[in-house]
C-alpha atoms as an extended CHARMM CRD file, in Angstrom:
* protein
*
       112  EXT
         1         1  MET       CA            309.0040000000       94.3010000000      -84.8710000000  PROA      1               0.0000000000
         2         2  THR       CA            309.0060000000       91.4530000000      -87.3030000000  PROA      2               0.0000000000
         3         3  PHE       CA            306.8640000000       88.3860000000      -86.8750000000  PROA      3               0.0000000000
         4         4  LEU       CA            309.8840000000       86.3060000000      -85.7970000000  PROA      4               0.0000000000
         5         5  GLN       CA            310.8540000000       88.8620000000      -83.1470000000  PROA      5               0.0000000000
         6         6  LEU       CA            307.3040000000       88.9080000000      -81.7800000000  PROA      6               0.0000000000
         7         7  ALA       CA            307.1360000000       85.1120000000      -81.7760000000  PROA      7               0.0000000000
         8         8  GLY       CA            310.5100000000       84.9140000000      -80.0030000000  PROA      8               0.0000000000
         9         9  ALA       CA            309.4490000000       87.4410000000      -77.3690000000  PROA      9               0.0000000000
        10        10  GLY       CA            306.2220000000       85.5260000000      -76.7800000000  PROA      10              0.0000000000
        11        11  LEU       CA            308.1320000000       82.2640000000      -76.4070000000  PROA      11              0.0000000000
        12        12  ILE       CA            310.4860000000       83.8000000000      -73.8280000000  PROA      12              0.0000000000
        13        13  ILE       CA            307.5460000000       85.1370000000      -71.8040000000  PROA      13              0.0000000000
        14        14  ASN       CA            305.8040000000       81.7450000000      -71.8960000000  PROA      14              0.0000000000
        15        15  ILE       CA            308.9510000000       79.8900000000      -70.8140000000  PROA      15              0.0000000000
        16        16  ALA       CA            309.5340000000       82.3140000000      -67.9240000000  PROA      16              0.0000000000
        17        17  GLY       CA            305.9350000000       81.8380000000      -66.7840000000  PROA      17              0.0000000000
        18        18  LEU       CA            306.2450000000       78.0640000000      -66.9330000000  PROA      18              0.0000000000
        19        19  GLN       CA            309.4530000000       78.1310000000      -64.8870000000  PROA      19              0.0000000000
        20        20  PHE       CA            307.6950000000       80.0330000000      -62.0730000000  PROA      20              0.0000000000
        21        21  ALA       CA            304.6920000000       77.7080000000      -62.2460000000  PROA      21              0.0000000000
        22        22  ALA       CA            306.9600000000       74.6720000000      -62.0340000000  PROA      22              0.0000000000
        23        23  ALA       CA            308.8110000000       76.1230000000      -59.0320000000  PROA      23              0.0000000000
        24        24  ALA       CA            305.6490000000       77.0520000000      -57.1150000000  PROA      24              0.0000000000
        25        25  GLU       CA            304.2200000000       74.3250000000      -54.8910000000  PROA      25              0.0000000000
        26        26  TRP       CA            301.1220000000       73.8970000000      -52.7610000000  PROA      26              0.0000000000
        27        27  ARG       CA            301.9930000000       73.5240000000      -49.0830000000  PROA      27              0.0000000000
        28        28  PHE       CA            300.6740000000       73.9930000000      -45.5720000000  PROA      28              0.0000000000
        29        29  CYS       CA            302.6810000000       74.3270000000      -42.3780000000  PROA      29              0.0000000000
        30        30  ILE       CA            302.2200000000       72.4100000000      -39.1710000000  PROA      30              0.0000000000
        31        31  ALA       CA            303.8730000000       72.6080000000      -35.7420000000  PROA      31              0.0000000000
        32        32  PRO       CA            302.9930000000       70.3630000000      -32.8030000000  PROA      32              0.0000000000
        33        33  ALA       CA            303.1250000000       71.5280000000      -29.2120000000  PROA      33              0.0000000000
        34        34  GLY       CA            303.3230000000       68.1060000000      -27.6050000000  PROA      34              0.0000000000
        35        35  GLN       CA            303.3130000000       69.1210000000      -23.9490000000  PROA      35              0.0000000000
        36        36  GLU       CA            300.2900000000       71.3410000000      -24.4960000000  PROA      36              0.0000000000
        37        37  HSD       CA            298.4450000000       68.7620000000      -26.6280000000  PROA      37              0.0000000000
        38        38  LYS       CA            298.0600000000       71.2820000000      -29.4600000000  PROA      38              0.0000000000
        39        39  ILE       CA            299.0030000000       71.4320000000      -33.0980000000  PROA      39              0.0000000000
        40        40  TYR       CA            299.2580000000       74.6530000000      -35.0830000000  PROA      40              0.0000000000
        41        41  MET       CA            298.2950000000       74.4810000000      -38.7680000000  PROA      41              0.0000000000
        42        42  THR       CA            298.0380000000       76.9420000000      -41.6190000000  PROA      42              0.0000000000
        43        43  ALA       CA            295.6550000000       76.8200000000      -44.5400000000  PROA      43              0.0000000000
        44        44  PRO       CA            297.1420000000       75.5520000000      -47.8190000000  PROA      44              0.0000000000
        45        45  PHE       CA            299.0050000000       78.1260000000      -49.9060000000  PROA      45              0.0000000000
        46        46  LEU       CA            300.9380000000       78.3060000000      -53.1650000000  PROA      46              0.0000000000
        47        47  THR       CA            304.5790000000       79.3670000000      -52.8670000000  PROA      47              0.0000000000
        48        48  ALA       CA            307.9530000000       79.1680000000      -54.5580000000  PROA      48              0.0000000000
        49        49  MET       CA            309.8370000000       79.9940000000      -51.3200000000  PROA      49              0.0000000000
        50        50  PRO       CA            312.5990000000       77.5370000000      -50.3120000000  PROA      50              0.0000000000
        51        51  MET       CA            311.4740000000       75.0930000000      -47.6350000000  PROA      51              0.0000000000
        52        52  ASP       CA            314.0840000000       76.1390000000      -45.0590000000  PROA      52              0.0000000000
        53        53  ALA       CA            313.0710000000       79.7950000000      -45.3120000000  PROA      53              0.0000000000
        54        54  MET       CA            309.3740000000       78.9110000000      -45.1300000000  PROA      54              0.0000000000
        55        55  GLU       CA            309.7310000000       76.6580000000      -42.0920000000  PROA      55              0.0000000000
        56        56  ASN       CA            311.9160000000       79.2500000000      -40.3740000000  PROA      56              0.0000000000
        57        57  GLY       CA            309.3250000000       81.9480000000      -41.1260000000  PROA      57              0.0000000000
        58        58  PHE       CA            306.4940000000       79.8840000000      -39.6060000000  PROA      58              0.0000000000
        59        59  HSD       CA            308.6740000000       79.0920000000      -36.5670000000  PROA      59              0.0000000000
        60        60  GLN       CA            309.3790000000       82.8140000000      -36.0680000000  PROA      60              0.0000000000
        61        61  ALA       CA            305.6970000000       83.7280000000      -36.4730000000  PROA      61              0.0000000000
        62        62  LEU       CA            304.7600000000       81.2140000000      -33.7620000000  PROA      62              0.0000000000
        63        63  ASP       CA            307.5310000000       82.5130000000      -31.4980000000  PROA      63              0.0000000000
        64        64  ARG       CA            306.4220000000       86.1470000000      -31.9960000000  PROA      64              0.0000000000
        65        65  SER       CA            302.9010000000       85.2050000000      -30.9200000000  PROA      65              0.0000000000
        66        66  SER       CA            304.2540000000       83.3220000000      -27.8600000000  PROA      66              0.0000000000
        67        67  ARG       CA            303.0700000000       79.9270000000      -29.0990000000  PROA      67              0.0000000000
        68        68  ARG       CA            305.3920000000       77.2590000000      -27.7360000000  PROA      68              0.0000000000
        69        69  HSD       CA            305.9240000000       74.4800000000      -30.2420000000  PROA      69              0.0000000000
        70        70  ASP       CA            308.1850000000       71.6340000000      -31.2390000000  PROA      70              0.0000000000
        71        71  SER       CA            309.3700000000       71.1180000000      -34.8160000000  PROA      71              0.0000000000
        72        72  VAL       CA            307.9150000000       72.8680000000      -37.8710000000  PROA      72              0.0000000000
        73        73  GLN       CA            307.1270000000       71.1440000000      -41.1430000000  PROA      73              0.0000000000
        74        74  CYS       CA            305.6380000000       72.4500000000      -44.3860000000  PROA      74              0.0000000000
        75        75  PRO       CA            304.6460000000       69.3830000000      -46.4240000000  PROA      75              0.0000000000
        76        76  THR       CA            303.8630000000       69.5720000000      -50.1260000000  PROA      76              0.0000000000
        77        77  GLY       CA            301.7640000000       67.5280000000      -52.4920000000  PROA      77              0.0000000000
        78        78  ALA       CA            301.1450000000       67.0880000000      -56.1940000000  PROA      78              0.0000000000
        79        79  ASN       CA            298.4340000000       69.7830000000      -56.3150000000  PROA      79              0.0000000000
        80        80  GLU       CA            296.0440000000       71.8700000000      -54.2200000000  PROA      80              0.0000000000
        81        81  GLN       CA            293.5310000000       69.0400000000      -53.7260000000  PROA      81              0.0000000000
        82        82  THR       CA            296.2350000000       66.6860000000      -52.4680000000  PROA      82              0.0000000000
        83        83  VAL       CA            297.5540000000       69.2570000000      -49.9900000000  PROA      83              0.0000000000
        84        84  ARG       CA            294.0360000000       70.0300000000      -48.7420000000  PROA      84              0.0000000000
        85        85  ALA       CA            293.4440000000       66.2870000000      -48.2180000000  PROA      85              0.0000000000
        86        86  MET       CA            296.7730000000       65.9340000000      -46.3730000000  PROA      86              0.0000000000
        87        87  ARG       CA            295.9050000000       68.8580000000      -44.1180000000  PROA      87              0.0000000000
        88        88  GLN       CA            292.4540000000       67.4220000000      -43.3830000000  PROA      88              0.0000000000
        89        89  HSD       CA            294.0030000000       64.0400000000      -42.5380000000  PROA      89              0.0000000000
        90        90  ALA       CA            296.4640000000       65.7400000000      -40.1410000000  PROA      90              0.0000000000
        91        91  ASP       CA            293.5570000000       67.6370000000      -38.5620000000  PROA      91              0.0000000000
        92        92  ASP       CA            291.4410000000       64.4820000000      -38.1440000000  PROA      92              0.0000000000
        93        93  PHE       CA            294.3470000000       62.4090000000      -36.8100000000  PROA      93              0.0000000000
        94        94  ASN       CA            295.3390000000       65.0060000000      -34.2140000000  PROA      94              0.0000000000
        95        95  ARG       CA            291.7800000000       65.4350000000      -32.9870000000  PROA      95              0.0000000000
        96        96  GLN       CA            291.4940000000       61.6540000000      -32.5980000000  PROA      96              0.0000000000
        97        97  MET       CA            294.7160000000       61.7100000000      -30.5710000000  PROA      97              0.0000000000
        98        98  GLY       CA            293.1810000000       64.3210000000      -28.2560000000  PROA      98              0.0000000000
        99        99  ASN       CA            295.1520000000       67.2900000000      -29.5550000000  PROA      99              0.0000000000
       100       100  GLU       CA            293.6080000000       70.7130000000      -30.0240000000  PROA      100             0.0000000000
       101       101  VAL       CA            293.9980000000       71.8690000000      -33.6360000000  PROA      101             0.0000000000
       102       102  VAL       CA            294.7610000000       75.5890000000      -33.7160000000  PROA      102             0.0000000000
       103       103  PRO       CA            294.4150000000       77.2710000000      -37.1270000000  PROA      103             0.0000000000
       104       104  ILE       CA            297.0760000000       79.8920000000      -37.7770000000  PROA      104             0.0000000000
       105       105  ASP       CA            296.5180000000       82.6620000000      -40.3150000000  PROA      105             0.0000000000
       106       106  TRP       CA            300.0080000000       82.6860000000      -41.8290000000  PROA      106             0.0000000000
       107       107  LYS       CA            301.5590000000       82.4810000000      -45.2770000000  PROA      107             0.0000000000
       108       108  PRO       CA            305.1350000000       83.1170000000      -46.3480000000  PROA      108             0.0000000000
       109       109  ALA       CA            305.6860000000       86.7330000000      -47.3520000000  PROA      109             0.0000000000
       110       110  ALA       CA            306.1570000000       85.7630000000      -51.0040000000  PROA      110             0.0000000000
       111       111  ALA       CA            302.7370000000       84.0080000000      -51.0310000000  PROA      111             0.0000000000
       112       112  ARG       CA            300.6870000000       86.9240000000      -49.6490000000  PROA      112             0.0000000000
């Protein structure tokens, strides 16, 4: 291969890697169970999965484990530290409101 071919191949690989990195986001998922005074929360994870698919996956995981819940949300932030801080704030707030915080060991299949 010539130098220009090698440089071009390297550029393509770098661009492809940057596109995945730009698409991946730090998130955590949360689902309240209002009548039971509980909230289910995952640890933060990095994923490129579409939000609808991710929220549906968490909803199904809770259903399979017979955990009644209300809505599901998977908020995102600018980076891992921001998402960890958001999760901690949700944890603290719910405990202050008298809700039991239940950690759930779940990540979307693409993030495992």
